[in-house]
Structure formats: C-alpha cells, structure tokens
LUMLOZA-634872 format. One line per 5 residues: their letters; for each residue x negated, z negated, y negated of C-alpha. Coordinates in steps of 0.5 Angstrom, whole numbers, plus 500, padded with zeros to 3 digits. Each point is the difference from the previous one (the first is absolute). Example, Ala and Ser with C-alpha at 12.3 -4.5 7.8 and 13.67 -1.06 7.14 Angstrom:
// LUMLOZA-634872
as	475/484/509; 498/502/493
//
This chain:
// LUMLOZA-634872
xxxxx	743/463/314; 492/500/498; 496/506/498; 497/500/507; 507/503/502
xxxxx	498/506/496; 495/506/502; 493/498/497; 496/504/497; 493/501/499
xxxxx	497/503/493; 494/499/496; 503/498/494; 504/493/501; 504/501/494
xxxxx	504/506/504; 500/495/506; 503/495/495; 505/505/497; 502/502/508
xxxxx	502/492/501; 503/498/494; 505/507/501; 502/497/506; 502/493/497
xxxxx	504/503/494; 504/504/505; 503/494/502; 504/500/493; 502/507/501
xxxxx	503/498/507; 508/500/499; 504/496/506; 506/500/495; 505/495/499
xxxxx	506/497/503; 504/504/495; 496/507/500; 503/505/504; 493/503/502
xxxxx	498/496/505; 493/499/504; 493/501/498; 498/505/495; 496/502/494
xxxxx	501/499/493; 498/498/494; 500/492/499; 506/499/495; 504/507/500
xxxxx	506/501/502; 500/507/503; 496/503/506; 496/507/498; 499/505/504
xxxxx	494/502/497; 497/493/502; 502/500/507; 497/507/501; 493/498/497
xxxxx	500/493/503; 500/502/506; 494/504/501; 497/492/498; 505/496/505
xxxxx	498/504/505; 493/497/500; 503/493/501; 499/499/507; 508/499/500
xxxxx	500/494/496; 504/505/495; 503/506/503; 501/506/496; 505/502/503
xxxxx	506/495/498; 500/503/493; 501/507/502; 505/498/504; 504/497/494
xxxxx	501/507/497; 502/503/507; 505/495/501; 503/502/493; 501/508/501
xxxxx	506/502/498; 504/506/504; 498/505/497; 492/499/501; 499/496/493
xxxxx	495/494/500; 500/497/493; 493/498/497; 502/493/498; 505/495/504
xxxxx	502/493/496; 498/495/505; 506/495/499; 505/505/501; 497/506/504
xxxxx	503/505/495; 496/505/497; 496/500/493; 501/506/496; 497/502/493
xxxxx	504/504/495; 494/505/500; 500/501/507; 507/499/502; 499/502/508
xxxxx	495/494/501; 495/505/503; 493/498/501; 494/502/503; 501/504/506
xxxxx	494/498/504; 503/496/506; 497/504/505; 493/500/498; 501/493/500
xxxxx	503/500/507; 494/505/503; 496/494/498; 503/495/503; 501/504/506
xxxxx	492/502/500; 499/492/500; 505/498/505; 501/506/504; 507/498/501
xxxxx	504/506/501; 507/497/501; 500/499/493; 498/506/498; 506/503/505
xxxxx	504/495/496; 499/502/493; 499/507/500; 508/500/500; 500/496/494
xxxxx	495/504/496; 502/507/502; 508/498/497; 495/497/493; 497/507/500
xxxxx	506/504/501; 503/495/494; 495/502/495; 500/508/502; 507/499/499
xxxxx	500/497/493; 494/501/497; 497/507/502; 501/506/496; 501/508/501
xxxxx	493/500/499; 497/496/506; 498/493/496; 503/494/498; 503/499/493
xxxxx	500/492/500; 500/495/494; 493/498/498; 501/493/502; 501/502/507
xxxxx	493/501/500; 498/493/498; 497/502/494; 505/499/495; 496/500/493
xxxxx	496/505/502; 499/506/495; 504/505/504; 506/500/496; 501/508/501
xxxxx	499/499/507; 505/503/504; 498/501/507; 494/494/501; 494/502/503
xxxxx	499/494/503; 508/499/504; 499/507/502; 493/498/503; 503/494/503
xxxxx	506/504/503; 495/504/503; 495/494/503; 507/498/503; 501/506/504
xxxxx	493/501/502; 501/492/503; 507/501/502; 496/507/505; 495/495/502
xxxxx	504/495/503; 505/505/503; 493/502/504; 500/494/502; 506/500/504
xxxxx	498/507/501; 506/503/497; 498/507/499; 506/503/496; 500/494/495
xxxxx	493/500/499; 500/508/499; 506/498/495; 497/496/496; 493/503/499
xxxxx	504/506/498; 503/496/494; 493/497/499; 497/508/500; 505/502/495
xxxxx	499/494/495; 492/501/500; 501/507/499; 505/498/494; 496/495/497
xxxxx	494/504/501; 503/507/496; 504/496/495; 496/493/498; 493/502/501
xxxxx	496/502/493; 494/504/502; 497/500/493; 500/493/500; 499/498/508
xxxxx	506/495/500; 507/500/503; 505/498/494; 508/498/500; 504/506/498
xxxxx	506/501/495; 507/503/500; 497/507/499; 495/499/506; 495/499/495
xxxxx	494/496/501; 499/494/495; 493/498/500; 499/493/499; 495/497/505
xxxxx	503/495/503; 498/496/507; 505/504/502; 496/506/502; 497/497/505
xxxxx	505/498/505; 499/508/502; 494/497/503; 504/495/505; 504/505/502
xxxxx	494/505/502; 504/506/495; 493/502/497; 495/505/503; 493/497/500
xxxxx	498/504/493; 507/497/497; 498/494/502; 493/499/498; 502/502/493
xxxxx	505/495/500; 495/494/503; 495/502/494; 505/497/495; 500/493/503
xxxxx	492/499/498; 501/504/493; 501/495/495; 504/505/496; 505/499/505
xxxxx	501/495/505; 492/497/500; 502/494/497; 495/494/501; 507/497/504
xxxxx	503/506/504; 504/503/500; 504/499/494; 508/503/500; 499/505/495
xxxxx	494/504/498; 495/497/496; 500/507/495; 508/500/500; 503/499/493
xxxxx	505/495/502; 494/496/505; 499/492/497; 494/497/501; 504/493/501
xxxxx	504/503/506; 508/500/497; 502/501/507; 500/507/503; 495/502/494
xxxxx	494/498/502; 501/493/504; 497/500/508; 505/499/505; 497/498/507
xxxxx	505/504/504; 498/506/496; 493/499/502; 502/499/507; 503/508/500
xxxxx	494/502/496; 495/497/505; 504/502/506; 500/507/497; 492/500/500
xxxxx	500/498/507; 505/506/502; 495/505/498; 494/495/503; 497/498/493
xxxxx	499/493/503; 494/499/495; 504/501/494; 506/496/504; 495/494/501
xxxxx	497/500/493; 507/500/496; 503/495/505; 494/496/498; 500/501/492
xx	507/498/500; 499/493/504
//
C-alpha cells in the first residue's frame, strides 16, 4: 500500500499533511491479524504488543478508520466485542487476544467500558449507508443497554459505576459515585439508538430510546449542573456535587444536554487560562485545581487525543466551528 491508496488532503500547512500521511503509515503497526494460536481471528485494531483488545480503542479508532477507503475496515474491531456478548447482554471492556476471554480489573469486576457503541455505529452508517448492519447490530446494542440498566442503574435514574469504567482511573474524582461522563455517555448511547431506530423506521423503539434520553438529560441538568460556577460535575452518594473541574464536564456538549446559555458558560472555560485554556488544549483537569500537575501525571493534567476529539465534536453540536477548528489546529 502507498499513501495514494488513502484519501488525500490539501492544507496550507504541509507539516499537518505530513502528520496525516504518517498516521496512515503507523496504522499498519496497530492492525492485528492474530496468530495461529489466537482465539480472536481476522483483522482488528489494537496496540502493538498488547495482549488485549480494548473497547475504547475499537470505538474511537472507528472514527478514523472509516476514512481509509476500506483498506482498514472499522467494523471488524467492533464486531469482536459483539461476538462475545453474553446471554444477559453483557459486553466486557477488554478481551485477551490469545484466549478470547474477558479481562477485568479488581476495581471494575464487571469489566464495564465506555457505552459508546451506538455513537460509533451511527457514524459508520453515516459514511457507508449500510442499513443491513444497523438492523443486525441494534438487537445487540439493545441487550447491552438493558444489561447496564439492570446492573448499574439506581432508583434516582442515574448510573452508579466504578471510576475506572470512565477510562479516567487516577482522576481526582475519588468520591464520585455517579460519574458525570459515564451518565452522559449513556444519554449519548440512547440518543443514537433512537437515531438508528429512525433509520429503520421503527417509531416505537425510537420513542422509547428518546424517552430514556430525555429522562437522563433532565436528571443530569437537575443534579449535576452547578449554576454558580457554570459547569457540570460528578455527584457523591448523597447526590451532592463534587466541584472538581475535569475534562468530563464537557461530555454534556456532545450529548446536547445544556441549553445555549449553559453551553456558552461551559465553552468559555476552554479559552480561560484559569481553567482549560492551557497552551496545549485540553488538560484533563482544570489548571486552577489543586490536583492539577504541570507534568500531567495521567488524568491529573495530561492531554488525551480521544478526549480532545470529544470536546471538538461537542463544539460542533453547538455550531462553534471557529473554536473547534482553532483548538484542533492547536492540538496538532
């Protein structure tokens, strides 16, 4: 394969074009074909040398692989997880490539991952218009949604999950019982399940998913929004807001949860040097927090491309194209 096999981009800064071309070259190292002894067969995306395949990697890589002119298909990595769905609907966040068995951590015994399959699948449909795939995967995602509801949903309508399930294991959010980002991801999940039901003209399913979405939206706005500081937060066991500003506070933009006034207050913090307006956008913890570390120390200040992607896509939901472009260029 040569770079001519991939879509070409034209941009005034040749360095960015070189980064783009180099990224496609690097992908070859992340393209796993398994071995004769591996239970997981076929081609899929995973980190070189890693013994496991991760749910978060499968989801976020699909947004890039979909542009590869089908040289690197995005769907097979997602299918690895669907094929291992258990009778109760469970899909674990990681599987051993050699054995095909779930890999779970002590602080996340159910192996719960980021519930964003529906977002990824809607994007794949948007690029391929493969309605048959939508029809095939909706029952899988419906069962997955039901499993999460059965195990983690509480009487208050929110999800109580371990912090490691958010993908931000060492973030300064120790007392968070109802993580903002995970609950918002569940809203994103049902929002896109509704959109896929619309593709299939299934009005009943679409209505039920929309009902779940608006219920979550209402709870997030009433319990997790702090009007004084203009930001969303995790809440503790007593449903009190934990006012530590982390990058998780921007997930509601992607879910279209805040109204325009709230969105403007959130977005303003991206340019404010007291919060997330650092030279390299965006730190995982606001610069004003006592737990912020100049050297990053993982989720205590480091910048993560997949979280930047989330913020930029959230800005697009509110037509802030100018900021989205500016921040993307600064990150690159």
